[in-house]
C-alpha positions in Angstrom: -106.7 81.6 53.0 -107.7 81.3 49.8 -111.3 79.5 49.1 -110.8 76.1 47.3 -112.7 76.6 43.9 -114.7 73.8 42.8 -116.8 72.5 39.9 -120.0 73.2 42.1 -118.6 77.2 42.6 -117.6 77.3 39.4 -119.1 75.4 36.6 -116.7 74.4 33.9 -116.0 71.8 31.2 -112.2 72.6 31.4 -111.5 69.8 33.6 -111.0 72.4 36.8 -111.2 69.8 39.2 -108.3 67.5 37.7 -106.2 70.5 37.3 -104.6 71.3 40.5 -102.5 74.0 39.1 -104.8 75.5 37.3 -107.0 75.5 40.5 -104.3 76.9 42.7 -103.9 79.8 40.4 -107.3 80.6 39.9 -108.1 80.5 44.0 -105.1 82.8 44.1 -107.0 85.2 41.7 -110.8 84.9 42.8 -110.4 86.7 46.0 -109.2 89.7 44.1 -111.3 89.3 41.7 -114.4 89.9 44.6 -112.3 92.7 45.9 -112.8 94.1 42.5 -116.5 93.0 41.9 -117.7 94.7 45.4 -115.5 98.0 44.8 -116.3 98.6 41.2 -119.6 96.2 40.5 -123.4 97.4 40.6 -123.2 99.9 43.8 -125.6 99.3 46.6 -126.8 96.0 45.1 -124.6 93.3 46.1 -126.9 91.7 48.5 -130.1 91.5 46.8 -131.9 88.7 45.2 -131.6 89.1 41.1 -133.4 86.8 39.3 -130.7 86.0 36.8 -129.4 83.5 33.8 -126.4 81.2 34.6 -124.7 79.3 32.3 -123.9 76.1 34.1 -123.4 73.6 31.1 -122.9 74.3 27.0 -125.4 72.4 26.3 -129.0 74.1 25.4 -130.6 73.3 28.6 -127.7 74.1 30.5 -126.7 77.2 29.4 -129.7 79.0 30.6 -130.3 78.4 33.9 -132.8 80.9 35.8 -133.2 81.6 39.3 -132.6 84.7 42.4 -129.3 85.0 43.2 -127.3 87.5 44.9 -124.5 88.9 42.5 -121.1 88.3 44.8 -122.2 84.3 45.0 -123.2 84.1 41.0 -121.2 80.9 39.5 -119.1 82.5 37.2 -118.4 79.4 34.7 -115.5 78.6 32.4 -116.9 77.1 29.3 -115.7 76.3 25.9 -117.3 74.9 22.9 -116.9 71.2 22.4 -113.7 70.4 20.3 -113.8 69.9 16.9 -111.7 66.8 16.1 -110.0 67.2 12.8 -110.2 71.0 12.6 -107.6 72.9 10.6 -106.5 76.5 10.2 -109.6 78.0 7.9 -107.2 81.4 6.8 -104.1 82.9 6.5 -100.7 81.2 6.0 -101.3 77.9 7.7 -104.4 77.3 6.3 -105.4 73.5 6.0 -103.0 73.0 9.0 -104.0 71.7 12.2 -105.1 74.2 14.4 -102.9 74.2 17.7 -103.9 73.5 21.3 -100.7 75.2 22.5 -99.7 78.7 22.3 -97.2 78.6 19.0 -94.2 80.1 20.2 -93.6 82.7 17.5 -96.9 84.2 17.7 -97.2 84.4 21.9 -97.0 87.9 22.0 -99.7 88.9 19.5 -101.9 86.5 20.7 -101.8 87.6 24.6 -102.0 91.1 23.5 -105.2 89.7 21.4 -107.1 88.1 24.6 -105.8 90.8 26.9 -107.2 93.6 24.9 -110.8 91.4 24.8 -110.6 90.6 28.3 -109.9 94.6 29.3 -113.4 95.4 28.1 -115.5 92.9 30.2 -114.6 94.5 33.6 -114.5 98.3 32.0 -118.1 97.9 31.0 -119.1 96.9 34.7 -117.5 99.7 36.2 -119.1 101.9 33.8 -122.4 100.7 34.5 -121.5 100.5 38.3 -124.3 103.7 39.1 -127.1 103.0 36.7 -128.8 100.8 39.4 -129.7 103.6 41.3 -132.0 105.2 38.0 -133.5 102.3 36.8 -136.4 102.9 34.7 -137.6 99.7 36.2 -137.3 96.4 37.6 -137.2 94.6 34.3 -134.6 96.9 32.9 -132.8 96.7 36.1 -132.2 93.0 36.3 -130.9 93.3 32.8 -128.2 95.7 33.6 -127.4 93.4 36.1 -127.4 90.1 33.7 -125.6 92.3 31.5 -123.0 93.1 34.7 -122.8 89.5 35.4 -122.0 88.0 32.1 -119.2 90.4 31.3 -117.7 88.8 34.9 -118.0 85.6 33.2 -116.1 86.8 30.2 -113.3 88.1 31.9 -113.3 84.6 34.0 -112.8 83.0 30.1 -110.2 85.6 29.4 -108.4 84.8 32.7 -108.7 81.2 32.5 -107.1 81.4 28.7 -104.0 83.4 30.3 -103.6 81.4 33.3 -103.5 78.2 31.6 -101.6 79.2 28.4 -99.3 81.7 29.4 -97.4 81.1 33.2 -96.3 83.9 35.0 -96.8 86.5 32.2 -100.6 84.9 32.0 -100.9 85.6 35.7 -99.7 89.3 35.9 -101.9 89.9 32.9 -104.7 88.7 35.0 -103.8 90.7 37.8 -103.5 93.7 35.7 -107.4 93.3 34.2 -108.3 94.0 37.7 -106.0 96.6 38.5 -107.1 99.4 35.8 -109.8 101.6 36.1 -112.6 103.2 33.2 -111.9 106.6 33.3 -109.0 106.4 35.6 -106.2 109.4 34.3 -103.1 107.1 35.7 -104.7 103.7 34.4 -107.1 104.0 32.0 -108.8 100.9 30.1 -106.9 99.7 27.1 -109.7 101.1 24.4 -111.3 104.6 24.5 -114.8 103.7 24.2 -114.2 101.8 27.6 -113.4 104.9 29.3 -116.2 107.0 28.6 -118.7 107.7 31.1 -121.5 105.7 31.0 -123.6 107.9 33.8 -127.3 107.6 32.4 -130.2 105.0 30.9 -129.8 106.4 27.5 -126.3 105.8 27.2 -126.3 102.9 28.4 -128.9 101.5 26.0 -126.6 103.4 23.2 -123.5 101.6 24.6 -125.2 98.2 24.3 -126.3 98.9 21.6 -123.1 100.0 19.4 -120.1 98.9 21.3 -121.4 95.4 22.6 -122.0 95.0 19.0 -118.6 95.7 18.5 -117.9 92.8 20.8 -119.8 90.7 18.4 -117.6 91.2 15.7 -114.5 90.9 17.6 -115.4 88.0 19.2 -116.7 86.6 16.1 -113.6 87.2 14.4 -111.4 85.4 17.4 -113.9 82.5 16.9 -112.0 81.6 14.0 -109.0 81.4 15.5 -106.2 78.7 15.1 -105.4 78.8 18.2 -108.3 76.1 19.7 -109.0 77.1 23.3 -109.3 80.8 21.7 -112.0 80.1 19.3 -113.9 77.7 21.3 -114.0 80.1 24.4 -115.3 82.7 22.3 -117.8 80.8 20.3 -119.6 80.0 23.9 -119.1 83.6 24.8 -121.1 84.9 22.0 -124.4 83.1 22.7 -124.1 85.5 26.0 -123.3 88.3 24.1 -126.5 88.0 22.0 -128.8 89.4 25.0 -126.1 92.6 25.6 -127.2 93.5 22.5 -131.3 92.6 22.3 -130.6 95.0 25.7 -129.4 98.1 23.8 -131.9 97.7 20.7 -135.3 97.4 22.1 -133.9 99.9 24.9 -133.5 102.8 22.3 -136.5 100.9 20.3 -138.5 101.3 23.8 -137.2 105.1 24.1 -138.3 106.0 20.1 -141.7 104.5 21.1 -142.4 106.6 24.1 -141.2 109.6 22.4 -144.0 109.1 19.6 -146.3 108.6 22.1 -145.7 111.5 24.0 -145.8 113.8 20.7 -149.2 112.5 19.9 -150.7 113.7 23.3 -148.3 116.4 24.9 -149.5 120.1 23.9 -147.5 121.6 20.8 -145.4 117.9 20.5 -143.2 118.6 23.0 -141.5 115.4 24.3 -139.5 117.5 26.9 -142.3 119.0 28.4 -143.9 116.2 29.4 -140.7 114.2 30.5 -139.5 112.3 27.9 -136.8 112.0 25.3 -137.0 113.4 22.1 -136.3 111.8 19.2 -133.7 115.1 18.1 -131.5 114.2 21.2 -132.0 110.9 20.6 -130.4 111.0 17.4 -127.6 113.1 19.0 -126.7 109.8 21.3 -126.4 107.9 18.4 -123.7 110.5 16.7 -122.0 110.2 20.2 -121.8 106.4 20.4 -121.8 105.1 16.9 -118.3 106.9 16.6 -116.5 106.0 19.3 -117.8 102.1 18.5 -116.4 102.1 15.1 -113.2 103.7 16.3 -112.7 100.4 18.7 -112.0 98.6 15.1 -109.0 100.2 14.8 -107.2 102.4 12.0 -108.4 101.3 8.4 -105.4 100.2 6.9 -103.6 98.2 9.4 -100.2 95.9 9.7 -101.6 94.7 12.9 -104.6 93.2 11.6 -102.5 91.8 8.5 -100.2 90.0 11.0 -102.9 88.9 13.2 -104.8 87.2 9.9 -101.2 85.6 8.6 -100.8 84.1 11.5 -104.5 82.3 11.9 -104.8 83.7 15.1 -107.7 86.4 13.9 -110.4 85.5 11.0 -113.1 87.6 9.3 -116.7 87.5 10.6 -118.1 84.5 9.1 -114.9 83.4 7.3 -116.5 80.4 5.7 -118.8 82.4 4.1 -115.6 83.9 1.5 -114.1 81.8 -1.8 -111.0 83.1 -0.6 -108.7 82.4 2.4 -105.3 83.1 2.1 -105.6 87.2 0.7 -102.2 87.2 -0.9 -102.8 89.8 -3.7 -106.3 90.5 -2.9 -107.8 94.3 -2.6 -110.5 95.5 -1.2 -112.0 99.1 -2.3 -112.6 101.6 0.2 -112.5 105.3 0.7 -108.9 107.1 2.1 -107.8 110.1 2.7 -105.2 111.7 0.7 -103.8 114.9 0.5 -107.2 116.2 2.7 -109.1 114.4 -0.1 -111.7 111.6 0.0 -110.5 109.2 -2.7 -111.7 105.6 -3.5 -108.8 102.8 -3.4 -108.2 99.5 -3.8 -106.2 98.5 -0.9 -104.4 95.3 -0.4 -107.2 92.8 1.4 -105.0 91.8 4.5 -104.3 95.5 5.7 -107.6 96.4 5.1 -109.1 93.6 7.4 -110.3 96.4 10.0 -112.2 97.5 7.8 -113.8 94.4 5.9 -115.0 93.8 10.0 -116.3 97.2 10.2 -118.1 97.4 7.1 -120.1 93.6 8.5 -120.6 95.8 11.6 -122.1 99.0 9.7 -124.5 96.9 8.4 -125.9 95.3 11.2 -126.1 98.3 13.1 -128.1 99.8 9.9 -130.2 96.6 10.6 -130.9 97.8 14.3 -131.8 101.5 13.4 -134.0 100.5 10.5 -136.2 98.2 13.4 -136.1 101.9 15.1 -137.7 103.5 12.2 -140.3 100.8 12.0 -141.4 102.0 15.4 -141.3 105.3 14.6 -143.2 104.9 11.2 -146.0 102.6 13.2 -146.5 105.4 15.2 -147.8 107.4 12.7 -144.6 109.9 13.0 -142.5 111.6 10.1 -138.9 111.1 11.5 -135.8 109.0 10.7 -133.5 108.2 12.9 -129.9 107.9 10.9 -126.0 106.4 11.4 -123.4 109.3 10.7 -120.8 108.6 7.8 -117.9 106.1 9.3 -115.9 109.6 8.9 -118.0 111.5 11.4 -116.7 112.7 14.7 -114.0 109.8 14.7 -110.8 109.7 17.0 -108.8 106.5 15.5 -107.5 106.2 12.1 -107.2 108.2 9.3 -110.6 110.0 9.3 -109.3 111.7 13.0 -107.1 113.8 11.3 -109.8 115.9 10.1 -113.5 117.3 10.4 -116.7 115.2 8.5 -120.1 116.8 8.8 -122.6 113.6 9.5 -123.0 113.0 5.9 -119.4 112.2 5.4 -118.7 116.0 3.6 -115.2 117.7 4.8 -115.6 120.6 6.6 -113.2 122.8 8.5 -112.7 123.5 12.0 -114.8 126.4 11.8 -117.7 125.0 10.4 -117.4 122.2 12.7 -117.3 124.7 15.8 -121.0 126.1 14.8 -122.6 122.8 14.4 -121.3 121.2 17.3 -124.0 121.7 19.2 -126.9 120.7 16.9 -125.1 117.0 15.7 -124.2 115.9 19.2 -124.9 116.1 23.2 -124.4 119.4 24.8 -124.0 120.0 28.7 -127.7 121.1 28.7 -128.8 117.7 27.3 -126.9 115.5 29.5 -128.6 118.1 31.9 -131.9 117.4 31.3 -131.5 113.5 30.5 -129.9 112.8 33.9 -132.9 115.1 35.2 -135.2 112.4 33.8 -133.2 109.4 35.5 -135.6 108.2 38.7 -135.9 105.3 39.8 -138.6 103.1 39.6 -138.8 99.8 41.8 -142.3 99.0 42.0 -143.1 95.8 40.3 -145.0 96.3 37.2 -144.1 99.9 36.7 -141.9 101.7 34.4 -140.3 105.5 33.9 -142.4 107.8 31.8 -139.6 108.3 29.1 -139.9 104.8 28.2 -142.2 102.0 26.9 -142.8 98.5 28.7 -141.0 96.0 26.9 -143.1 93.6 24.6 -142.9 91.0 26.6 -140.8 89.7 29.8 -137.9 87.8 30.6 -138.3 84.2 29.6 -141.5 84.7 29.3 -142.4 85.7 32.9 -145.5 88.4 33.2 -144.8 92.1 33.4 -145.2 92.1 37.1 -142.8 89.8 38.1 -140.8 90.3 40.8 -137.1 90.4 39.0 -134.9 92.3 41.8 -136.2 91.5 45.4 -135.6 95.5 46.3 -136.8 94.9 50.1 
């Protein structure tokens, strides 16, 4: 018999205790979620006490409560930002009209697809990362991994709440399917390509949280503008937690850069690999791998689906209020396009270019992170610069996927690509070497040789704090 869900077990501000229908639905779904978590969540760590942050309310003093908890006992809460009375559609064909508190019938399928696609990314990333705890470079990093994992689990609950509350039987079936798909499974893979890629070591994990989770920031921000108010309020609160995921990725790579520079200055001949570190050229290859995978998550450069979602008022732009025009009828966006094998600059109808508009904001944000990595390298006195490749490079979705491009965006033929591929993307030898470094370090205050310590501890705790009770 399913356990009774209470406000204590599931912190919430959606009147869960007063909504018996929702309680029954979640009581039926929760055991399947826990079965999935124990099977596909962090392997080998389910019974350990972890110093985790738990959201217990949306207020500033409540959304970041720290304490030791075992992950299966984590309180995956359901939170929406407080309702803004009088809120109206800020864009699209319904601009100025009151936002919806119920699903508009004509947009039901489109809205469900948006929620399911976002929801599918949350368990997918947990599955991708389930073995990383076995090779953590420190207790600090181990705890950060698990914090990301449980918050992805909470974000899954957030989407499942919307499906159960607003989509009836279809929503319940979709919620079940979110637990049935598996990252990388041949027969039942996750919906989006990057969430089927293996995250088999910590360098890939840091790249994933730097680039792929940053895509999540922009997708959530676009949904936070939605005229379906429950979705907007849900995703706004999710963004408060997403910031930590981006910090884990950006600071993680920054620490790898710093350690590489330190080893370059002390190792004979500056041979970072001989000293057991990750050299900067190899790190650049992994940027070349994960950044294009994440660019693909925005979809095609010209998209009728993006246009339809904007017109319907379901998905806006990043920080829509910054713009002066919000209906975009007759507006254009200047962008590169591929025409008959040539790269040309064209003005494209703005509504159909909205994926590219969002991707452009994302690229700027990624560059700011890379600039901070390069600042660290420069401060260490090393002459090396990490670069983002062109948005045409190594793409699998959109117009650029039909041709081969060099990292600088130059169009090249297949033979040139084949000749240069191993110099710009990780090889099997690179993977083997990186994996050879992945030896666990579980001693308090200690750090693996290939990564520098963090600048400060979680919640300003000391460096030797027992973030995970291993024994």
